[in-house]
PDB file of N, CA, C and O in Angstrom, chain B, residues numbered from 101:
ATOM      1  N   UNK B 101       0.850  -1.158   0.000  1.00  0.00           N
ATOM      2  CA  UNK B 101       0.000   0.000   0.000  1.00  0.00           C
ATOM      3  C   UNK B 101       0.900   1.227   0.000  1.00  0.00           C
ATOM      4  O   UNK B 101       1.967   1.229   0.613  1.00  0.00           O
ATOM      5  N   UNK B 102       0.468   2.238  -0.676  1.00  0.00           N
ATOM      6  CA  UNK B 102       1.246   3.460  -0.725  1.00  0.00           C
ATOM      7  C   UNK B 102       0.333   4.663  -0.793  1.00  0.00           C
ATOM      8  O   UNK B 102      -0.865   4.542  -1.046  1.00  0.00           O
ATOM      9  N   UNK B 103       0.902   5.799  -0.571  1.00  0.00           N
ATOM     10  CA  UNK B 103       0.169   7.048  -0.668  1.00  0.00           C
ATOM     11  C   UNK B 103       0.886   7.903  -1.695  1.00  0.00           C
ATOM     12  O   UNK B 103       2.098   8.105  -1.617  1.00  0.00           O
ATOM     13  N   UNK B 104       0.136   8.395  -2.642  1.00  0.00           N
ATOM     14  CA  UNK B 104       0.700   9.272  -3.652  1.00  0.00           C
ATOM     15  C   UNK B 104       0.030  10.629  -3.541  1.00  0.00           C
ATOM     16  O   UNK B 104      -1.193  10.714  -3.428  1.00  0.00           O
ATOM     17  N   UNK B 105       0.814  11.676  -3.572  1.00  0.00           N
ATOM     18  CA  UNK B 105       0.279  13.033  -3.563  1.00  0.00           C
ATOM     19  C   UNK B 105       0.871  13.767  -4.757  1.00  0.00           C
ATOM     20  O   UNK B 105       2.059  13.630  -5.049  1.00  0.00           O
ATOM     21  N   UNK B 106       0.051  14.536  -5.438  1.00  0.00           N
ATOM     22  CA  UNK B 106       0.494  15.216  -6.649  1.00  0.00           C
ATOM     23  C   UNK B 106       0.188  16.695  -6.554  1.00  0.00           C
ATOM     24  O   UNK B 106      -0.841  17.101  -6.013  1.00  0.00           O
ATOM     25  N   UNK B 107       1.097  17.494  -7.089  1.00  0.00           N
ATOM     26  CA  UNK B 107       0.822  18.923  -7.150  1.00  0.00           C
ATOM     27  C   UNK B 107       0.721  19.415  -8.586  1.00  0.00           C
ATOM     28  O   UNK B 107       0.457  20.594  -8.821  1.00  0.00           O
ATOM     29  N   UNK B 108       0.929  18.528  -9.539  1.00  0.00           N
ATOM     30  CA  UNK B 108       0.803  18.951 -10.932  1.00  0.00           C
ATOM     31  C   UNK B 108      -0.250  18.118 -11.633  1.00  0.00           C
ATOM     32  O   UNK B 108      -0.352  16.908 -11.428  1.00  0.00           O
ATOM     33  N   UNK B 109      -1.027  18.785 -12.461  1.00  0.00           N
ATOM     34  CA  UNK B 109      -2.072  18.099 -13.211  1.00  0.00           C
ATOM     35  C   UNK B 109      -1.535  17.004 -14.108  1.00  0.00           C
ATOM     36  O   UNK B 109      -2.178  15.967 -14.268  1.00  0.00           O
ATOM     37  N   UNK B 110      -0.354  17.215 -14.701  1.00  0.00           N
ATOM     38  CA  UNK B 110       0.226  16.217 -15.588  1.00  0.00           C
ATOM     39  C   UNK B 110       0.564  14.938 -14.825  1.00  0.00           C
ATOM     40  O   UNK B 110       0.367  13.838 -15.343  1.00  0.00           O
ATOM     41  N   UNK B 111       1.070  15.072 -13.603  1.00  0.00           N
ATOM     42  CA  UNK B 111       1.397  13.899 -12.789  1.00  0.00           C
ATOM     43  C   UNK B 111       0.140  13.115 -12.433  1.00  0.00           C
ATOM     44  O   UNK B 111       0.133  11.885 -12.474  1.00  0.00           O
ATOM     45  N   UNK B 112      -0.914  13.830 -12.088  1.00  0.00           N
ATOM     46  CA  UNK B 112      -2.173  13.174 -11.743  1.00  0.00           C
ATOM     47  C   UNK B 112      -2.735  12.463 -12.959  1.00  0.00           C
ATOM     48  O   UNK B 112      -3.186  11.322 -12.857  1.00  0.00           O
ATOM     49  N   UNK B 113      -2.714  13.117 -14.099  1.00  0.00           N
ATOM     50  CA  UNK B 113      -3.248  12.503 -15.313  1.00  0.00           C
ATOM     51  C   UNK B 113      -2.459  11.252 -15.679  1.00  0.00           C
ATOM     52  O   UNK B 113      -3.039  10.268 -16.137  1.00  0.00           O
ATOM     53  N   UNK B 114      -1.150  11.279 -15.484  1.00  0.00           N
ATOM     54  CA  UNK B 114      -0.326  10.102 -15.751  1.00  0.00           C
ATOM     55  C   UNK B 114      -0.694   8.960 -14.809  1.00  0.00           C
ATOM     56  O   UNK B 114      -0.812   7.814 -15.242  1.00  0.00           O
ATOM     57  N   UNK B 115      -0.876   9.263 -13.530  1.00  0.00           N
ATOM     58  CA  UNK B 115      -1.248   8.234 -12.549  1.00  0.00           C
ATOM     59  C   UNK B 115      -2.627   7.666 -12.862  1.00  0.00           C
ATOM     60  O   UNK B 115      -2.839   6.458 -12.751  1.00  0.00           O
ATOM     61  N   UNK B 116      -3.565   8.526 -13.252  1.00  0.00           N
ATOM     62  CA  UNK B 116      -4.906   8.044 -13.583  1.00  0.00           C
ATOM     63  C   UNK B 116      -4.891   7.181 -14.839  1.00  0.00           C
ATOM     64  O   UNK B 116      -5.645   6.213 -14.937  1.00  0.00           O
ATOM     65  N   UNK B 117      -4.043   7.525 -15.795  1.00  0.00           N
ATOM     66  CA  UNK B 117      -3.910   6.690 -16.988  1.00  0.00           C
ATOM     67  C   UNK B 117      -3.367   5.312 -16.601  1.00  0.00           C
ATOM     68  O   UNK B 117      -3.786   4.297 -17.157  1.00  0.00           O
ATOM     69  N   UNK B 118      -2.447   5.284 -15.659  1.00  0.00           N
ATOM     70  CA  UNK B 118      -1.937   4.008 -15.145  1.00  0.00           C
ATOM     71  C   UNK B 118      -3.014   3.226 -14.427  1.00  0.00           C
ATOM     72  O   UNK B 118      -3.058   1.999 -14.516  1.00  0.00           O
ATOM     73  N   UNK B 119      -3.893   3.932 -13.711  1.00  0.00           N
ATOM     74  CA  UNK B 119      -4.994   3.270 -13.008  1.00  0.00           C
ATOM     75  C   UNK B 119      -5.919   2.582 -13.990  1.00  0.00           C
ATOM     76  O   UNK B 119      -6.441   1.503 -13.710  1.00  0.00           O
ATOM     77  N   UNK B 120      -6.120   3.201 -15.136  1.00  0.00           N
ATOM     78  CA  UNK B 120      -6.961   2.578 -16.165  1.00  0.00           C
ATOM     79  C   UNK B 120      -6.378   1.230 -16.548  1.00  0.00           C
ATOM     80  O   UNK B 120      -7.102   0.240 -16.654  1.00  0.00           O
ATOM     81  N   UNK B 121      -5.071   1.194 -16.754  1.00  0.00           N
ATOM     82  CA  UNK B 121      -4.413  -0.035 -17.186  1.00  0.00           C
ATOM     83  C   UNK B 121      -4.366  -1.094 -16.092  1.00  0.00           C
ATOM     84  O   UNK B 121      -4.452  -2.286 -16.388  1.00  0.00           O
ATOM     85  N   UNK B 122      -4.231  -0.682 -14.832  1.00  0.00           N
ATOM     86  CA  UNK B 122      -4.035  -1.639 -13.753  1.00  0.00           C
ATOM     87  C   UNK B 122      -5.291  -1.947 -12.951  1.00  0.00           C
ATOM     88  O   UNK B 122      -5.529  -3.105 -12.608  1.00  0.00           O
ATOM     89  N   UNK B 123      -6.086  -0.951 -12.651  1.00  0.00           N
ATOM     90  CA  UNK B 123      -7.225  -1.141 -11.761  1.00  0.00           C
ATOM     91  C   UNK B 123      -8.504  -1.462 -12.522  1.00  0.00           C
ATOM     92  O   UNK B 123      -9.322  -2.259 -12.060  1.00  0.00           O
ATOM     93  N   UNK B 124      -8.677  -0.848 -13.678  1.00  0.00           N
ATOM     94  CA  UNK B 124      -9.942  -0.985 -14.401  1.00  0.00           C
ATOM     95  C   UNK B 124      -9.926  -2.085 -15.462  1.00  0.00           C
ATOM     96  O   UNK B 124     -10.652  -2.006 -16.453  1.00  0.00           O
ATOM     97  N   UNK B 125      -9.113  -3.089 -15.256  1.00  0.00           N
ATOM     98  CA  UNK B 125      -9.015  -4.194 -16.210  1.00  0.00           C
ATOM     99  C   UNK B 125     -10.396  -4.800 -16.424  1.00  0.00           C
ATOM    100  O   UNK B 125     -11.030  -5.263 -15.476  1.00  0.00           O
ATOM    101  N   UNK B 126     -10.856  -4.796 -17.662  1.00  0.00           N
ATOM    102  CA  UNK B 126     -12.127  -5.425 -18.002  1.00  0.00           C
ATOM    103  C   UNK B 126     -13.358  -4.561 -17.782  1.00  0.00           C
ATOM    104  O   UNK B 126     -14.464  -4.981 -18.123  1.00  0.00           O
ATOM    105  N   UNK B 127     -13.201  -3.375 -17.227  1.00  0.00           N
ATOM    106  CA  UNK B 127     -14.349  -2.503 -16.980  1.00  0.00           C
ATOM    107  C   UNK B 127     -14.346  -1.389 -18.024  1.00  0.00           C
ATOM    108  O   UNK B 127     -13.843  -0.293 -17.779  1.00  0.00           O
ATOM    109  N   UNK B 128     -14.916  -1.688 -19.189  1.00  0.00           N
ATOM    110  CA  UNK B 128     -14.873  -0.720 -20.292  1.00  0.00           C
ATOM    111  C   UNK B 128     -15.724   0.515 -20.009  1.00  0.00           C
ATOM    112  O   UNK B 128     -15.387   1.606 -20.469  1.00  0.00           O
ATOM    113  N   UNK B 129     -16.815   0.369 -19.265  1.00  0.00           N
ATOM    114  CA  UNK B 129     -17.659   1.519 -18.946  1.00  0.00           C
ATOM    115  C   UNK B 129     -16.868   2.515 -18.097  1.00  0.00           C
ATOM    116  O   UNK B 129     -16.828   3.703 -18.415  1.00  0.00           O
ATOM    117  N   UNK B 130     -16.242   2.040 -17.024  1.00  0.00           N
ATOM    118  CA  UNK B 130     -15.453   2.923 -16.160  1.00  0.00           C
ATOM    119  C   UNK B 130     -14.239   3.474 -16.902  1.00  0.00           C
ATOM    120  O   UNK B 130     -13.885   4.641 -16.732  1.00  0.00           O
ATOM    121  N   UNK B 131     -13.604   2.648 -17.719  1.00  0.00           N
ATOM    122  CA  UNK B 131     -12.451   3.096 -18.494  1.00  0.00           C
ATOM    123  C   UNK B 131     -12.829   4.265 -19.391  1.00  0.00           C
ATOM    124  O   UNK B 131     -12.099   5.253 -19.472  1.00  0.00           O
ATOM    125  N   UNK B 132     -13.972   4.154 -20.066  1.00  0.00           N
ATOM    126  CA  UNK B 132     -14.421   5.232 -20.944  1.00  0.00           C
ATOM    127  C   UNK B 132     -14.737   6.499 -20.156  1.00  0.00           C
ATOM    128  O   UNK B 132     -14.406   7.602 -20.591  1.00  0.00           O
ATOM    129  N   UNK B 133     -15.380   6.341 -18.992  1.00  0.00           N
ATOM    130  CA  UNK B 133     -15.691   7.511 -18.155  1.00  0.00           C
ATOM    131  C   UNK B 133     -14.420   8.197 -17.679  1.00  0.00           C
ATOM    132  O   UNK B 133     -14.297   9.419 -17.766  1.00  0.00           O
ATOM    133  N   UNK B 134     -13.472   7.408 -17.173  1.00  0.00           N
ATOM    134  CA  UNK B 134     -12.223   7.976 -16.658  1.00  0.00           C
ATOM    135  C   UNK B 134     -11.439   8.647 -17.780  1.00  0.00           C
ATOM    136  O   UNK B 134     -10.879   9.726 -17.586  1.00  0.00           O
ATOM    137  N   UNK B 135     -11.395   8.024 -18.936  1.00  0.00           N
ATOM    138  CA  UNK B 135     -10.691   8.615 -20.082  1.00  0.00           C
ATOM    139  C   UNK B 135     -11.306   9.951 -20.469  1.00  0.00           C
ATOM    140  O   UNK B 135     -10.585  10.905 -20.761  1.00  0.00           O
ATOM    141  N   UNK B 136     -12.635  10.028 -20.473  1.00  0.00           N
ATOM    142  CA  UNK B 136     -13.317  11.286 -20.797  1.00  0.00           C
ATOM    143  C   UNK B 136     -13.032  12.346 -19.730  1.00  0.00           C
ATOM    144  O   UNK B 136     -12.825  13.516 -20.052  1.00  0.00           O
ATOM    145  N   UNK B 137     -13.022  11.934 -18.464  1.00  0.00           N
ATOM    146  CA  UNK B 137     -12.718  12.864 -17.373  1.00  0.00           C
ATOM    147  C   UNK B 137     -11.299  13.413 -17.509  1.00  0.00           C
ATOM    148  O   UNK B 137     -11.073  14.611 -17.338  1.00  0.00           O
ATOM    149  N   UNK B 138     -10.350  12.538 -17.816  1.00  0.00           N
ATOM    150  CA  UNK B 138      -8.951  12.955 -17.983  1.00  0.00           C
ATOM    151  C   UNK B 138      -8.847  13.943 -19.140  1.00  0.00           C
ATOM    152  O   UNK B 138      -8.182  14.972 -19.027  1.00  0.00           O
ATOM    153  N   UNK B 139      -9.508  13.625 -20.254  1.00  0.00           N
ATOM    154  CA  UNK B 139      -9.465  14.512 -21.421  1.00  0.00           C
ATOM    155  C   UNK B 139     -10.052  15.884 -21.098  1.00  0.00           C
ATOM    156  O   UNK B 139      -9.607  16.898 -21.635  1.00  0.00           O
ATOM    157  N   UNK B 140     -11.053  15.910 -20.220  1.00  0.00           N
ATOM    158  CA  UNK B 140     -11.685  17.171 -19.822  1.00  0.00           C
ATOM    159  C   UNK B 140     -10.903  17.884 -18.719  1.00  0.00           C
ATOM    160  O   UNK B 140     -11.239  19.009 -18.349  1.00  0.00           O
ATOM    161  N   UNK B 141      -9.860  17.233 -18.192  1.00  0.00           N
ATOM    162  CA  UNK B 141      -9.069  17.831 -17.118  1.00  0.00           C
ATOM    163  C   UNK B 141      -9.732  17.764 -15.754  1.00  0.00           C
ATOM    164  O   UNK B 141      -9.338  18.480 -14.834  1.00  0.00           O
ATOM    165  N   UNK B 142     -10.741  16.904 -15.617  1.00  0.00           N
ATOM    166  CA  UNK B 142     -11.472  16.781 -14.352  1.00  0.00           C
ATOM    167  C   UNK B 142     -10.913  15.602 -13.561  1.00  0.00           C
ATOM    168  O   UNK B 142     -11.435  14.489 -13.618  1.00  0.00           O
ATOM    169  N   UNK B 143      -9.840  15.874 -12.821  1.00  0.00           N
ATOM    170  CA  UNK B 143      -9.141  14.809 -12.085  1.00  0.00           C
ATOM    171  C   UNK B 143      -9.980  14.240 -10.956  1.00  0.00           C
ATOM    172  O   UNK B 143      -9.913  13.041 -10.687  1.00  0.00           O
ATOM    173  N   UNK B 144     -10.762  15.064 -10.295  1.00  0.00           N
ATOM    174  CA  UNK B 144     -11.596  14.585  -9.190  1.00  0.00           C
ATOM    175  C   UNK B 144     -12.644  13.615  -9.719  1.00  0.00           C
ATOM    176  O   UNK B 144     -12.846  12.546  -9.144  1.00  0.00           O
ATOM    177  N   UNK B 145     -13.310  13.978 -10.806  1.00  0.00           N
ATOM    178  CA  UNK B 145     -14.311  13.079 -11.402  1.00  0.00           C
ATOM    179  C   UNK B 145     -13.658  11.776 -11.867  1.00  0.00           C
ATOM    180  O   UNK B 145     -14.242  10.702 -11.721  1.00  0.00           O
ATOM    181  N   UNK B 146     -12.457  11.869 -12.422  1.00  0.00           N
ATOM    182  CA  UNK B 146     -11.757  10.668 -12.883  1.00  0.00           C
ATOM    183  C   UNK B 146     -11.492   9.714 -11.724  1.00  0.00           C
ATOM    184  O   UNK B 146     -11.749   8.515 -11.835  1.00  0.00           O
ATOM    185  N   UNK B 147     -10.984  10.236 -10.622  1.00  0.00           N
ATOM    186  CA  UNK B 147     -10.698   9.380  -9.470  1.00  0.00           C
ATOM    187  C   UNK B 147     -11.984   8.814  -8.879  1.00  0.00           C
ATOM    188  O   UNK B 147     -12.024   7.654  -8.468  1.00  0.00           O
ATOM    189  N   UNK B 148     -13.030   9.626  -8.837  1.00  0.00           N
ATOM    190  CA  UNK B 148     -14.317   9.131  -8.352  1.00  0.00           C
ATOM    191  C   UNK B 148     -14.855   8.023  -9.243  1.00  0.00           C
ATOM    192  O   UNK B 148     -15.455   7.069  -8.748  1.00  0.00           O
ATOM    193  N   UNK B 149     -14.649   8.135 -10.551  1.00  0.00           N
ATOM    194  CA  UNK B 149     -15.098   7.086 -11.463  1.00  0.00           C
ATOM    195  C   UNK B 149     -14.272   5.810 -11.299  1.00  0.00           C
ATOM    196  O   UNK B 149     -14.802   4.708 -11.441  1.00  0.00           O
ATOM    197  N   UNK B 150     -12.982   5.949 -11.001  1.00  0.00           N
ATOM    198  CA  UNK B 150     -12.170   4.757 -10.697  1.00  0.00           C
ATOM    199  C   UNK B 150     -12.734   4.080  -9.447  1.00  0.00           C
ATOM    200  O   UNK B 150     -12.903   2.860  -9.421  1.00  0.00           O
ATOM    201  N   UNK B 151     -13.022   4.866  -8.422  1.00  0.00           N
ATOM    202  CA  UNK B 151     -13.527   4.312  -7.161  1.00  0.00           C
ATOM    203  C   UNK B 151     -14.880   3.628  -7.333  1.00  0.00           C
ATOM    204  O   UNK B 151     -15.200   2.695  -6.598  1.00  0.00           O
ATOM    205  N   UNK B 152     -15.671   4.086  -8.296  1.00  0.00           N
ATOM    206  CA  UNK B 152     -17.007   3.530  -8.506  1.00  0.00           C
ATOM    207  C   UNK B 152     -17.007   2.256  -9.342  1.00  0.00           C
ATOM    208  O   UNK B 152     -18.055   1.631  -9.505  1.00  0.00           O
ATOM    209  N   UNK B 153     -15.864   1.863  -9.867  1.00  0.00           N
ATOM    210  CA  UNK B 153     -15.788   0.664 -10.703  1.00  0.00           C
ATOM    211  C   UNK B 153     -16.233  -0.574  -9.926  1.00  0.00           C
ATOM    212  O   UNK B 153     -15.845  -0.768  -8.773  1.00  0.00           O
ATOM    213  N   UNK B 154     -17.038  -1.394 -10.560  1.00  0.00           N
ATOM    214  CA  UNK B 154     -17.533  -2.608  -9.908  1.00  0.00           C
ATOM    215  C   UNK B 154     -16.960  -3.876 -10.519  1.00  0.00           C
ATOM    216  O   UNK B 154     -17.297  -4.975 -10.080  1.00  0.00           O
ATOM    217  N   UNK B 155     -16.106  -3.746 -11.514  1.00  0.00           N
ATOM    218  CA  UNK B 155     -15.504  -4.914 -12.147  1.00  0.00           C
ATOM    219  C   UNK B 155     -14.011  -4.926 -11.894  1.00  0.00           C
ATOM    220  O   UNK B 155     -13.464  -3.984 -11.321  1.00  0.00           O
ATOM    221  N   UNK B 156     -13.360  -5.980 -12.316  1.00  0.00           N
ATOM    222  CA  UNK B 156     -11.913  -6.061 -12.176  1.00  0.00           C
ATOM    223  C   UNK B 156     -11.507  -7.352 -11.507  1.00  0.00           C
ATOM    224  O   UNK B 156     -12.197  -8.365 -11.621  1.00  0.00           O
ATOM    225  N   UNK B 157     -10.401  -7.317 -10.819  1.00  0.00           N
ATOM    226  CA  UNK B 157      -9.853  -8.502 -10.176  1.00  0.00           C
ATOM    227  C   UNK B 157     -10.784  -9.029  -9.091  1.00  0.00           C
ATOM    228  O   UNK B 157     -11.391  -8.251  -8.354  1.00  0.00           O
ATOM    229  N   UNK B 158     -10.894 -10.337  -8.997  1.00  0.00           N
ATOM    230  CA  UNK B 158     -11.638 -10.950  -7.908  1.00  0.00           C
ATOM    231  C   UNK B 158     -10.940 -10.621  -6.590  1.00  0.00           C
ATOM    232  O   UNK B 158      -9.723 -10.765  -6.475  1.00  0.00           O
ATOM    233  N   UNK B 159     -11.704 -10.185  -5.611  1.00  0.00           N
ATOM    234  CA  UNK B 159     -11.138  -9.858  -4.312  1.00  0.00           C
ATOM    235  C   UNK B 159     -10.593  -8.451  -4.200  1.00  0.00           C
ATOM    236  O   UNK B 159     -10.072  -8.068  -3.152  1.00  0.00           O
ATOM    237  N   UNK B 160     -10.704  -7.680  -5.259  1.00  0.00           N
ATOM    238  CA  UNK B 160     -10.183  -6.315  -5.249  1.00  0.00           C
ATOM    239  C   UNK B 160     -11.041  -5.433  -4.344  1.00  0.00           C
ATOM    240  O   UNK B 160     -12.260  -5.590  -4.281  1.00  0.00           O
ATOM    241  N   UNK B 161     -10.395  -4.514  -3.653  1.00  0.00           N
ATOM    242  CA  UNK B 161     -11.083  -3.539  -2.816  1.00  0.00           C
ATOM    243  C   UNK B 161     -10.787  -2.148  -3.351  1.00  0.00           C
ATOM    244  O   UNK B 161      -9.625  -1.775  -3.513  1.00  0.00           O
ATOM    245  N   UNK B 162     -11.824  -1.388  -3.623  1.00  0.00           N
ATOM    246  CA  UNK B 162     -11.694   0.017  -4.003  1.00  0.00           C
ATOM    247  C   UNK B 162     -12.575   0.831  -3.080  1.00  0.00           C
ATOM    248  O   UNK B 162     -13.757   0.528  -2.922  1.00  0.00           O
ATOM    249  N   UNK B 163     -12.015   1.858  -2.471  1.00  0.00           N
ATOM    250  CA  UNK B 163     -12.806   2.718  -1.591  1.00  0.00           C
ATOM    251  C   UNK B 163     -12.408   4.165  -1.822  1.00  0.00           C
ATOM    252  O   UNK B 163     -11.223   4.498  -1.839  1.00  0.00           O
ATOM    253  N   UNK B 164     -13.396   5.017  -1.999  1.00  0.00           N
ATOM    254  CA  UNK B 164     -13.164   6.445  -2.071  1.00  0.00           C
ATOM    255  C   UNK B 164     -12.821   6.925  -0.666  1.00  0.00           C
ATOM    256  O   UNK B 164     -13.478   6.543   0.303  1.00  0.00           O
ATOM    257  N   UNK B 165     -11.806   7.752  -0.555  1.00  0.00           N
ATOM    258  CA  UNK B 165     -11.380   8.282   0.739  1.00  0.00           C
ATOM    259  C   UNK B 165     -11.743   9.754   0.811  1.00  0.00           C
ATOM    260  O   UNK B 165     -11.110  10.590   0.165  1.00  0.00           O
ATOM    261  N   UNK B 166     -12.742  10.064   1.583  1.00  0.00           N
ATOM    262  CA  UNK B 166     -13.145  11.452   1.769  1.00  0.00           C
ATOM    263  C   UNK B 166     -12.179  12.149   2.717  1.00  0.00           C
ATOM    264  O   UNK B 166     -11.661  11.538   3.651  1.00  0.00           O
ATOM    265  N   UNK B 167     -11.944  13.430   2.469  1.00  0.00           N
ATOM    266  CA  UNK B 167     -11.095  14.219   3.348  1.00  0.00           C
ATOM    267  C   UNK B 167      -9.613  14.115   3.054  1.00  0.00           C
ATOM    268  O   UNK B 167      -8.795  14.617   3.825  1.00  0.00           O
ATOM    269  N   UNK B 168      -9.250  13.470   1.946  1.00  0.00           N
ATOM    270  CA  UNK B 168      -7.846  13.332   1.572  1.00  0.00           C
ATOM    271  C   UNK B 168      -7.613  14.180   0.321  1.00  0.00           C
ATOM    272  O   UNK B 168      -7.748  13.687  -0.799  1.00  0.00           O
ATOM    273  N   UNK B 169      -7.274  15.421   0.506  1.00  0.00           N
ATOM    274  CA  UNK B 169      -7.058  16.327  -0.624  1.00  0.00           C
ATOM    275  C   UNK B 169      -8.336  16.523  -1.422  1.00  0.00           C
ATOM    276  O   UNK B 169      -9.437  16.437  -0.878  1.00  0.00           O
ATOM    277  N   UNK B 170      -8.185  16.788  -2.716  1.00  0.00           N
ATOM    278  CA  UNK B 170      -9.348  16.958  -3.577  1.00  0.00           C
ATOM    279  C   UNK B 170     -10.094  15.646  -3.769  1.00  0.00           C
ATOM    280  O   UNK B 170     -11.321  15.623  -3.862  1.00  0.00           O
ATOM    281  N   UNK B 171      -9.342  14.558  -3.826  1.00  0.00           N
ATOM    282  CA  UNK B 171      -9.939  13.238  -4.018  1.00  0.00           C
ATOM    283  C   UNK B 171      -8.935  12.191  -3.552  1.00  0.00           C
ATOM    284  O   UNK B 171      -7.726  12.376  -3.698  1.00  0.00           O
ATOM    285  N   UNK B 172      -9.427  11.111  -2.999  1.00  0.00           N
ATOM    286  CA  UNK B 172      -8.556  10.044  -2.524  1.00  0.00           C
ATOM    287  C   UNK B 172      -9.156   8.690  -2.826  1.00  0.00           C
ATOM    288  O   UNK B 172     -10.376   8.547  -2.906  1.00  0.00           O
ATOM    289  N   UNK B 173      -8.299   7.695  -2.995  1.00  0.00           N
ATOM    290  CA  UNK B 173      -8.735   6.344  -3.352  1.00  0.00           C
ATOM    291  C   UNK B 173      -7.846   5.330  -2.649  1.00  0.00           C
ATOM    292  O   UNK B 173      -6.623   5.469  -2.637  1.00  0.00           O
ATOM    293  N   UNK B 174      -8.462   4.313  -2.066  1.00  0.00           N
ATOM    294  CA  UNK B 174      -7.733   3.162  -1.522  1.00  0.00           C
ATOM    295  C   UNK B 174      -7.992   2.003  -2.463  1.00  0.00           C
ATOM    296  O   UNK B 174      -9.138   1.742  -2.827  1.00  0.00           O
ATOM    297  N   UNK B 175      -6.939   1.306  -2.860  1.00  0.00           N
ATOM    298  CA  UNK B 175      -7.069   0.147  -3.741  1.00  0.00           C
ATOM    299  C   UNK B 175      -6.188  -0.973  -3.207  1.00  0.00           C
ATOM    300  O   UNK B 175      -5.018  -0.757  -2.893  1.00  0.00           O
ATOM    301  N   UNK B 176      -6.752  -2.165  -3.108  1.00  0.00           N
ATOM    302  CA  UNK B 176      -5.988  -3.335  -2.683  1.00  0.00           C
ATOM    303  C   UNK B 176      -6.414  -4.514  -3.540  1.00  0.00           C
ATOM    304  O   UNK B 176      -7.599  -4.691  -3.824  1.00  0.00           O
ATOM    305  N   UNK B 177      -5.452  -5.312  -3.947  1.00  0.00           N
ATOM    306  CA  UNK B 177      -5.727  -6.495  -4.751  1.00  0.00           C
ATOM    307  C   UNK B 177      -4.993  -7.680  -4.139  1.00  0.00           C
ATOM    308  O   UNK B 177      -3.870  -7.534  -3.655  1.00  0.00           O
ATOM    309  N   UNK B 178      -5.622  -8.855  -4.158  1.00  0.00           N
ATOM    310  CA  UNK B 178      -4.950 -10.038  -3.604  1.00  0.00           C
ATOM    311  C   UNK B 178      -3.741 -10.422  -4.447  1.00  0.00           C
ATOM    312  O   UNK B 178      -3.765 -10.333  -5.674  1.00  0.00           O
ATOM    313  N   UNK B 179      -2.690 -10.849  -3.765  1.00  0.00           N
ATOM    314  CA  UNK B 179      -1.484 -11.309  -4.442  1.00  0.00           C
ATOM    315  C   UNK B 179      -1.181 -12.702  -3.919  1.00  0.00           C
ATOM    316  O   UNK B 179      -1.025 -12.884  -2.711  1.00  0.00           O
ATOM    317  N   UNK B 180      -1.097 -13.666  -4.781  1.00  0.00           N
ATOM    318  CA  UNK B 180      -0.765 -15.011  -4.367  1.00  0.00           C
ATOM    319  C   UNK B 180      -1.809 -15.617  -3.439  1.00  0.00           C
ATOM    320  O   UNK B 180      -1.478 -16.425  -2.571  1.00  0.00           O
ATOM    321  N   UNK B 181      -3.064 -15.231  -3.618  1.00  0.00           N
ATOM    322  CA  UNK B 181      -4.139 -15.802  -2.814  1.00  0.00           C
ATOM    323  C   UNK B 181      -4.363 -15.119  -1.491  1.00  0.00           C
ATOM    324  O   UNK B 181      -5.309 -15.462  -0.782  1.00  0.00           O
ATOM    325  N   UNK B 182      -3.519 -14.153  -1.125  1.00  0.00           N
ATOM    326  CA  UNK B 182      -3.706 -13.435   0.133  1.00  0.00           C
ATOM    327  C   UNK B 182      -3.840 -11.947  -0.156  1.00  0.00           C
ATOM    328  O   UNK B 182      -3.399 -11.459  -1.197  1.00  0.00           O
ATOM    329  N   UNK B 183      -4.441 -11.250   0.761  1.00  0.00           N
ATOM    330  CA  UNK B 183      -4.616  -9.816   0.562  1.00  0.00           C
ATOM    331  C   UNK B 183      -3.999  -9.064   1.706  1.00  0.00           C
ATOM    332  O   UNK B 183      -4.038  -7.834   1.729  1.00  0.00           O
TER     333      UNK B 183
END
């Protein structure tokens, strides 16, 4: 688990693009929403759309974290059968 904080829009957009590839695997609806949010420069909406994803890895946990900057997300995925 890690915490990432960004002060530049380009860094956030890069991280969100990575989230599409890693977190939103198989969720084309969320991927399209996040991509549109990134293109519009709406980083908060993009992160909220990542948090709202209901598909992906079995056992994955996604939670929106309120009160952590403009937007926050907790993500955990099982590795080797354990989480």
